[in-house]
C-alpha positions as CSV (number, residue, x, y, z in Angstrom):
1,M,101.8,216.0,221.0
2,H,98.7,214.4,222.1
3,L,96.9,212.2,219.5
4,T,93.3,211.1,219.6
5,G,92.3,207.5,219.2
6,A,91.4,208.0,215.6
7,E,94.6,209.7,214.8
8,K,96.6,206.9,216.5
9,V,94.7,204.4,214.3
10,R,95.5,206.5,211.2
11,V,99.2,206.7,212.0
12,G,99.3,203.0,212.7
13,C,97.8,202.2,209.3
14,L,100.3,204.5,207.5
15,H,103.2,202.9,209.4
16,A,102.0,199.4,208.4
17,M,101.6,200.4,204.8
18,A,105.1,201.9,204.8
19,V,106.6,198.7,206.2
20,H,104.6,196.6,203.7
21,Y,105.9,198.8,200.9
22,F,109.5,198.4,201.8
23,L,109.2,194.7,202.2
24,V,107.4,194.1,198.9
25,C,109.3,196.6,196.7
26,P,112.6,194.7,196.7
27,I,110.8,191.5,195.8
28,L,109.0,193.2,192.9
29,L,112.2,194.8,191.8
30,L,113.9,191.4,191.8
31,L,111.1,189.9,189.8
32,T,111.3,192.6,187.2
33,L,114.9,191.7,186.6
34,V,114.2,187.9,186.1
35,A,113.1,187.0,182.5
36,V,111.5,183.6,182.0
37,E,111.8,182.4,178.4
38,A,109.5,179.9,176.7
39,L,110.2,176.2,176.6
40,Q,112.9,175.4,174.0
41,Y,113.1,172.0,172.4
42,G,116.3,170.4,171.0
43,R,116.9,167.2,169.1
44,R,119.3,164.7,170.6
45,G,122.7,165.0,168.8
46,S,122.0,168.5,167.5
47,E,122.5,171.9,169.1
48,T,120.4,174.7,170.6
49,T,121.2,178.3,171.6
50,L,119.8,180.1,174.7
51,V,119.5,183.8,174.0
52,P,118.8,186.0,177.0
53,Q,117.0,189.4,176.6
54,I,119.6,191.7,178.2
55,R,121.0,195.1,177.0
56,G,124.6,195.9,177.1
57,A,127.7,193.8,177.3
58,P,128.0,191.9,180.6
59,D,130.9,192.3,182.9
60,A,130.4,188.8,184.3
61,I,128.4,185.8,183.2
62,L,127.3,182.6,185.0
63,W,125.1,179.9,183.5
64,K,123.8,177.2,185.8
65,Q,121.8,174.0,185.2
66,A,120.3,172.0,188.1
67,F,122.3,174.0,190.7
68,R,125.6,173.2,189.0
69,N,127.7,175.6,187.0
70,V,127.7,175.1,183.2
71,V,130.1,177.9,182.3
72,E,131.4,181.1,184.0
73,F,133.0,184.2,182.7
74,D,134.6,186.6,185.1
75,G,135.4,189.3,182.6
76,S,138.8,187.9,181.5
77,E,138.7,184.1,181.8
78,E,136.1,181.4,181.1
79,S,135.7,178.1,182.9
80,V,133.5,175.2,181.8
81,Q,132.1,172.4,183.8
82,E,133.5,169.0,182.8
83,T,130.2,167.6,181.5
84,F,129.8,170.4,179.1
85,R,133.5,170.7,178.1
86,E,133.9,171.0,174.3
87,R,130.1,171.2,173.9
88,V,129.3,174.8,174.8
89,V,130.1,178.1,173.2
90,L,129.5,181.3,175.3
91,D,129.2,184.7,173.6
92,W,130.9,187.2,175.9
93,H,129.1,190.1,174.4
94,T,125.4,188.9,174.5
95,A,125.7,186.1,177.1
96,S,124.0,183.7,174.7
97,L,124.9,180.0,175.3
98,T,125.1,177.4,172.5
99,I,125.0,173.7,173.6
100,K,126.2,171.2,171.0
101,D,125.8,167.4,170.8
102,L,122.7,167.6,172.9
103,R,122.0,164.7,175.3
104,L,118.8,163.7,177.0
105,A,120.4,164.5,180.3
106,D,120.8,168.1,179.1
107,S,117.1,168.7,179.6
108,G,116.2,171.0,182.5
109,T,116.2,174.6,183.6
110,Y,119.1,176.9,182.7
111,E,119.6,180.0,184.8
112,L,121.7,183.0,183.7
113,E,123.2,185.5,186.1
114,A,124.7,188.4,184.3
115,T,126.3,191.6,185.8
116,I,126.1,194.8,183.8
117,N,127.3,198.0,185.4
118,N,127.2,196.4,188.8
119,K,123.5,195.3,188.4
120,K,122.4,191.7,188.4
121,Y,120.2,190.4,185.6
122,Y,118.6,187.0,185.7
123,S,117.1,184.8,183.0
124,Q,115.6,181.3,183.0
125,H,115.4,179.0,180.0
126,E,113.6,175.6,179.9
127,V,115.2,173.1,177.6
128,A,113.8,169.7,176.6
129,V,115.9,167.4,174.6
130,I,113.9,164.8,172.6
131,E,114.4,162.2,169.9
132,K,113.5,162.9,166.3
133,V,110.1,161.6,165.3
134,A,109.9,158.1,164.0
135,T,108.9,157.3,160.4
136,P,105.1,156.8,160.6
137,T,103.5,153.4,159.8
138,I,100.2,153.0,158.0
139,S,97.7,150.2,158.4
140,C,94.5,149.5,156.4
141,L,91.1,148.0,157.5
142,I,88.5,147.3,154.8
143,N,85.1,147.9,156.4
144,G,83.1,146.3,153.5
145,T,80.9,149.2,152.6
146,V,80.5,149.5,148.8
147,V,79.8,152.8,147.2
148,G,79.0,153.7,143.6
149,G,77.9,151.5,140.7
150,G,74.4,151.1,142.0
151,G,72.6,151.8,138.7
152,G,74.6,149.6,136.5
153,G,74.7,152.2,133.7
154,E,77.7,153.4,131.8
155,S,77.5,156.9,133.4
156,D,77.4,155.5,137.0
157,P,80.6,155.8,139.0
158,P,82.6,152.5,139.4
159,R,82.0,150.4,142.5
160,R,84.4,151.2,145.3
161,T,85.0,149.7,148.7
162,R,85.5,151.9,151.7
163,A,88.6,151.4,153.9
164,D,90.0,153.1,157.0
165,L,93.7,154.0,157.0
166,R,95.4,154.5,160.3
167,C,98.7,156.3,160.8
168,S,100.9,156.0,163.9
169,A,104.4,157.0,165.0
170,E,106.4,155.9,168.0
171,G,107.0,158.5,170.7
172,P,105.2,160.6,173.3
173,P,101.7,161.2,171.8
174,S,101.5,164.7,173.4
175,L,104.5,165.8,171.2
176,I,103.5,164.1,167.9
177,A,101.2,165.6,165.4
178,L,99.8,163.5,162.5
179,A,98.2,164.7,159.3
180,W,97.4,163.4,155.8
181,T,98.8,165.4,152.9
182,P,96.2,166.8,150.5
183,V,93.8,164.2,149.0
184,D,91.6,165.9,146.4
185,G,92.9,169.2,147.7
186,V,91.9,168.6,151.3
187,T,94.4,168.2,154.2
188,T,93.2,165.9,157.0
189,K,94.5,166.3,160.5
190,G,94.6,163.3,162.8
191,A,95.6,159.6,162.6
192,G,92.6,158.3,160.6
193,L,91.6,158.7,157.0
194,T,88.6,157.0,155.2
195,V,89.2,156.2,151.6
196,A,87.4,154.5,148.7
197,L,89.3,151.7,147.1
198,A,89.0,151.1,143.3
199,G,90.0,147.4,143.6
200,D,93.1,145.4,144.1
201,Q,94.8,147.2,141.3
202,D,94.3,150.7,142.8
203,D,97.7,152.5,142.7
204,T,96.6,155.6,144.6
205,V,99.3,156.7,147.1
206,Y,98.3,158.2,150.4
207,T,100.9,160.1,152.5
208,C,100.9,160.6,156.3
209,L,103.2,163.3,157.9
210,A,104.3,162.9,161.5
211,S,106.0,165.8,163.2
212,N,107.2,166.8,166.7
213,P,108.8,170.1,167.8
214,V,112.3,169.1,166.4
215,S,111.6,167.0,163.2
216,Q,109.2,165.6,160.8
217,E,109.0,162.3,158.8
218,M,106.7,161.0,156.0
219,G,105.1,157.6,155.4
220,T,103.3,156.4,152.2
221,F,100.8,153.8,151.6
222,V,99.5,152.4,148.2
223,A,95.7,151.7,148.2
224,K,96.1,148.2,146.7
225,D,98.1,147.1,149.7
226,C,94.8,147.0,151.6
227,Y,94.4,143.6,150.0
228,P,96.6,141.0,151.6
229,D,99.7,140.5,149.5
230,G,97.9,142.0,146.5
231,F,95.8,138.8,146.2
232,P,92.9,139.4,143.8
233,T,89.4,139.8,145.3
234,G,88.0,137.0,143.1
235,G,90.8,134.7,144.2
236,I,90.0,135.4,147.8
237,I,86.3,134.4,147.2
238,A,87.4,131.3,145.4
239,L,89.8,130.4,148.2
240,V,87.0,130.7,150.7
241,V,84.7,128.5,148.7
242,I,87.4,125.8,148.3
243,C,88.1,125.9,152.0
244,L,84.4,125.4,152.8
245,L,84.3,122.5,150.3
246,V,87.3,120.9,151.9
247,V,85.8,121.2,155.4
248,L,82.5,119.7,154.2
249,S,84.3,116.8,152.5
250,A,86.4,116.1,155.5
251,G,83.3,116.1,157.7
252,C,81.5,113.7,155.4
253,A,84.6,111.4,155.3
254,V,84.9,111.4,159.1
255,G,81.2,110.7,159.5
256,Y,81.3,107.8,157.1
257,W,84.4,106.4,158.8
258,R,82.7,106.5,162.2
259,W,79.5,104.9,160.8
260,S,81.4,102.1,159.1
261,K,83.5,101.5,162.2
262,G,80.3,101.2,164.3
263,E,78.8,98.8,161.8
264,A,81.8,96.5,161.9
265,H,81.6,96.1,165.7
266,R,77.9,95.8,165.9
267,P,76.7,92.2,166.6
268,R,74.7,90.7,163.7
269,P,71.3,89.2,164.7
270,V,71.1,85.3,164.7
271,I,68.4,84.0,162.4
272,P,67.0,80.6,163.8
273,A,67.0,77.6,161.3
274,F,63.7,76.0,160.6
275,P,63.3,72.4,159.4
276,R,62.7,72.0,155.8
277,R,59.3,70.8,154.8
278,Q,59.4,67.6,152.8
279,T,57.4,67.4,149.6
280,S,55.0,64.5,148.8
281,A,57.6,63.0,146.5
282,Q,60.2,63.0,149.2
283,A,57.9,61.4,151.8
284,S,56.9,58.4,149.5
285,P,58.9,55.1,149.8
286,A,61.2,54.5,146.9
287,G,59.3,51.3,145.9
288,E,55.8,52.5,145.7
């Protein structure tokens, strides 16, 4: 059969499409059988369970981590890699894998290969083992701004001093969330909180909550702790005044000592002696 140039081009295109189809289809089919699960966090020392999305009881199961076998089930017997011995539980009916006494080294990608009715099913699970969040610490910085009490009347609100509270917790910042529990009915997210202090006897308690994907801890702070060691404000002012007086007194004492020392070593001027003038009575002879 004689084909024209256009027909040859058309047949060539169809052949190329057919070859492309048969090359791509197995890859697409393989991808459809691979399920990638979301990142799963586990707390060090606790346990986590990897649950694959498969249907039917598998005839064979193989879990791997970092190209090494974790546990394998051939339909009748189960073998566990030494590192995970006594720490994993495999469900033969669902292929789910429970890892106990989690270690930081257990982090990584876990791959499941399950055989069901002579078909292979694959599943990937990302596991990150982290420490529990540390108990948050809270610091206070008084910024000196005074609010309220401007009119001096009985109906005026009491004078308050603004302060900035800062909450922090050790650990990867990207995994830690900080928030202040409701103050006046409002929850504040983030590390900072601005408050109004009612003085060095203010017993208001502020609470900061630190959390990461596996745990949460709480820290508290009493408003009066913004003042150093609970020392009264009036005492602080008096202490500052006393310190200034001591410094001024010491300066005066040092200055006087230097001046007196200089006077002691300074040469005194010599005053010349003039002859005494004799009076008329002294100049007359005794017999006259």
